[in-house]
C-alpha positions in Angstrom: 50.9 -30.0 -40.3 52.8 -27.8 -37.9 50.5 -24.9 -38.7 47.4 -27.0 -38.0 49.0 -28.2 -34.7 49.7 -24.6 -33.6 46.1 -23.6 -34.6 44.6 -26.5 -32.6 46.8 -25.5 -29.6 45.7 -21.9 -29.9 42.0 -22.9 -30.0 42.4 -25.1 -27.0 44.1 -22.4 -25.0 41.3 -19.9 -26.0 38.8 -22.5 -24.8 40.6 -22.8 -21.5 40.6 -19.0 -21.1 36.9 -18.7 -21.9 36.1 -21.5 -19.4 38.2 -19.9 -16.6 36.5 -16.5 -17.4 33.1 -18.2 -17.1 34.0 -19.9 -13.8 35.4 -16.6 -12.4 32.2 -14.8 -13.4 30.1 -17.5 -11.8 32.1 -17.3 -8.5 31.7 -13.5 -8.5 27.9 -13.8 -8.9 27.7 -16.4 -6.1 29.8 -14.3 -3.8 28.1 -10.9 -4.6 25.9 -9.6 -1.8 22.2 -10.1 -2.6 20.3 -6.9 -3.2 18.0 -6.2 -0.3 14.5 -5.3 -1.4 12.6 -3.1 1.0 9.6 -0.8 1.1 10.4 2.9 1.1 11.3 4.1 4.6 8.6 6.6 5.6 8.4 8.4 9.0 6.7 6.8 12.0 3.5 9.0 11.9 3.0 8.3 8.2 1.3 5.3 6.5 2.1 4.5 2.9 0.2 2.3 0.4 0.9 1.9 -3.3 -0.8 4.7 -5.2 -2.8 2.3 -7.4 -4.5 0.8 -4.4 -5.6 4.1 -3.1 -6.6 5.6 -6.4 -9.1 2.9 -7.0 -12.1 1.2 -5.4 -10.0 -1.7 -4.0 -10.7 -0.7 -0.4 -14.3 0.5 -0.9 -17.0 2.1 1.1 -19.1 -1.0 1.1 -22.3 -1.9 3.0 -22.2 -3.6 6.4 -23.2 -7.2 6.6 -22.5 -10.1 4.2 -19.8 -9.1 1.7 -20.0 -9.6 -2.0 -17.5 -12.1 -3.4 -16.1 -11.1 -6.8 -14.0 -13.0 -9.3 -11.7 -11.1 -11.6 -13.9 -8.0 -11.4 -12.4 -4.8 -12.8 -12.6 -2.1 -10.2 -13.1 1.6 -10.8 -9.7 3.4 -10.9 -8.0 6.5 -12.2 -6.7 6.6 -15.8 -3.4 4.7 -16.1 -4.4 2.2 -13.4 -6.2 -1.1 -14.1 -7.1 -3.4 -11.3 -8.9 -6.8 -11.4 -9.8 -8.3 -8.1 -10.9 -11.8 -6.8 -12.1 -12.3 -3.3 -14.3 -10.8 -0.7 -14.7 -7.0 -1.1 -12.3 -5.0 1.0 -13.3 -1.9 3.1 -11.6 0.9 4.9 -11.1 -1.3 8.0 -9.2 -3.8 5.9 -7.1 -0.8 4.7 -6.3 0.1 8.3 -4.9 -3.4 8.9 -3.0 -3.5 5.6 -1.4 -0.1 6.3 -0.3 -1.3 9.7 1.1 -4.5 8.2 3.1 -2.5 5.6 4.3 -0.1 8.4 5.6 -3.1 10.5 7.2 -4.7 7.4 8.9 -1.6 6.0 12.0 -1.9 8.2 13.0 -5.3 6.9 13.6 -7.2 3.6 10.5 -8.0 1.6 9.9 -11.7 1.3 11.3 -12.4 4.8 9.2 -13.2 7.9 7.9 -10.3 9.8 7.0 -11.2 13.4 4.6 -8.8 15.0 2.1 -9.2 17.9 -1.6 -8.5 17.7 -1.0 -5.9 20.4 1.5 -4.1 18.2 -0.8 -4.1 15.2 -3.8 -2.9 17.2 -1.6 -0.1 18.7 -0.5 1.0 15.2 -4.2 1.4 14.4 -5.0 3.2 17.6 -7.1 0.4 19.0 -7.2 -1.2 22.4 -6.0 -4.8 22.9 -9.3 -6.5 23.5 -10.6 -10.0 22.6 -13.1 -8.5 20.2 -10.5 -6.4 18.4 -8.2 -9.4 18.1 -10.9 -11.4 16.6 -11.7 -8.6 14.1 -7.9 -8.4 13.3 -7.8 -12.1 12.6 -10.8 -11.9 10.2 -9.2 -9.0 8.3 -5.8 -10.6 8.0 -7.5 -13.7 6.6 -9.4 -11.6 4.1 -6.2 -9.8 3.0 -4.5 -13.2 2.5 -7.4 -14.9 0.7 -7.5 -12.8 -2.4 -5.9 -12.3 -5.8 -5.2 -9.0 -7.4 -4.0 -8.1 -10.9 -2.9 -4.5 -11.2 -1.3 -2.6 -14.1 0.2 0.7 -13.1 2.2 2.6 -15.6 5.1 0.3 -16.7 4.6 -2.3 -14.0 2.1 -5.2 -13.6 1.6 -7.3 -10.5 -0.4 -10.5 -10.0 -0.6 -12.0 -6.5 -2.1 -11.5 -3.1 -1.9 -8.5 -0.9 -0.3 -10.8 1.7 1.8 -13.8 0.6 1.7 -15.7 3.9 0.2 -15.1 7.3 0.1 -17.4 10.3 0.2 -17.2 14.1 2.8 -18.6 16.5 0.5 -19.7 19.3 3.5 -20.0 21.7 4.7 -16.4 21.3 1.3 -15.0 20.2 3.1 -13.4 17.3 1.8 -13.0 13.7 4.3 -14.2 11.1 3.6 -12.2 7.9 5.4 -12.3 4.5 4.9 -9.9 1.7 5.8 -10.3 -2.0 9.0 -8.4 -2.9 7.4 -7.5 -6.3 5.1 -5.0 -4.4 8.1 -2.7 -4.2 7.7 -1.7 -7.9 4.2 -0.3 -7.2 5.6 2.4 -4.9 6.2 5.1 -7.6 6.9 8.7 -7.1 3.8 10.6 -5.9 3.8 13.4 -8.4 0.4 14.7 -9.3 -1.7 17.9 -9.2 -5.2 17.7 -7.7 -8.0 18.6 -10.1 -11.8 18.7 -9.8 -13.7 15.3 -9.8 -17.3 14.6 -10.4 -19.2 13.5 -7.4 -20.2 10.4 -9.3 -16.6 9.6 -10.2 -15.5 9.9 -6.5 -18.3 7.6 -5.4 -17.2 5.0 -7.9 -13.5 5.3 -6.9 -14.4 4.8 -3.3 -16.4 1.7 -4.1 -19.6 3.1 -2.8 -22.5 0.7 -2.9 -25.1 3.3 -2.1 -27.8 3.3 -4.8 -29.2 6.7 -3.9 -27.4 9.7 -5.5 -28.6 12.0 -2.7 -27.5 9.7 0.1 -24.1 9.0 -1.6 -23.5 12.8 -2.0 -24.3 13.3 1.7 -21.9 10.5 2.7 -19.2 11.9 0.5 -19.5 15.4 2.1 -19.4 13.8 5.6 -16.2 11.9 4.6 -14.6 15.1 3.2 -15.5 16.9 6.4 -13.7 14.1 8.3 -10.6 14.5 6.1 -10.6 18.2 6.7 -10.8 17.8 10.4 -8.2 15.1 10.6 -5.8 17.2 8.4 -6.2 20.2 10.6 -5.5 18.1 13.7 -2.2 16.9 12.2 -1.1 20.3 10.9 -1.9 19.5 7.2 -3.8 21.8 4.9 -7.0 20.4 3.3 -10.2 22.1 2.2 -12.9 21.3 -0.4 -15.9 22.8 -2.1 -18.6 21.2 -4.1 -19.7 23.4 -6.9 -22.4 22.0 -9.0 -21.4 18.4 -9.7 -17.7 18.9 -9.2 -15.6 18.5 -6.0 -12.7 21.0 -5.8 -9.9 20.2 -3.4 -7.2 22.6 -2.1 -4.3 21.0 -0.2 -3.0 24.3 1.3 -4.4 25.5 4.5 -7.0 28.2 4.2 -6.8 31.4 6.2 -9.0 30.1 9.0 -7.2 26.8 9.0 -3.8 28.5 9.3 -5.0 30.5 12.3 -6.4 27.3 13.8 -3.1 25.4 13.2 -1.0 28.3 14.5 -3.2 28.3 17.7 -2.8 24.6 18.2 1.0 24.9 17.7 1.2 27.7 20.2 -0.7 25.6 22.7 1.7 22.7 22.2 4.6 25.1 22.8 3.1 26.7 25.9 4.9 25.4 29.0 2.8 23.5 31.6 2.5 24.8 35.1 
């Protein structure tokens, strides 16, 4: 009987120890600082979007006018990326707004309210603060909110909207925007080597709705020319060549480009009178 009593006492004390350990662990979890989830901190002149969004037809080169509404449509994307989209088709103008929203939100915790004025968003896009531009901004923010996206990118999957919440404080004229913290997982390391693409593949990836192969090829060349010009203006190397049906891209500055960039750099360094 004495042995049984000691055993019961030992079990009771072990139970007390386990309960105290559980309570202590619970208190530590409650008092532990919450992990802050933010987007990567990129420099001010840079704009960053999840790779899967850019390596697909999510923000497409679509026709002007009434937009097509799609439901769960699988969009063209590079291997390893799978995107299903529901909502009005998005274009490059929507991408400009989304990039500006991401840029404004990147300095604070995802899931919290980001307050930003229409003026500030338009300035980030290099646009003037006019009534027309504010109306267009409103339309594009509504479009970014009223969609659903299902994306599988490497080990991660995400289902949700590009913007979780968006509303306007009419007193302060500020937009209040909230993004889903799960978006952070889609910002993977950008490690890849450019390789030739078929013209047809690039047109699909950019969401082109041009039914004419000749016209689509001309528009692609015009777009690549614009990228070349913009890259040179910002001191970045970019050149391309279409050989047959393949587009070859070189991200190092060519000899002519290097001379051009050096000349622009020298002009910037030249003291003004």
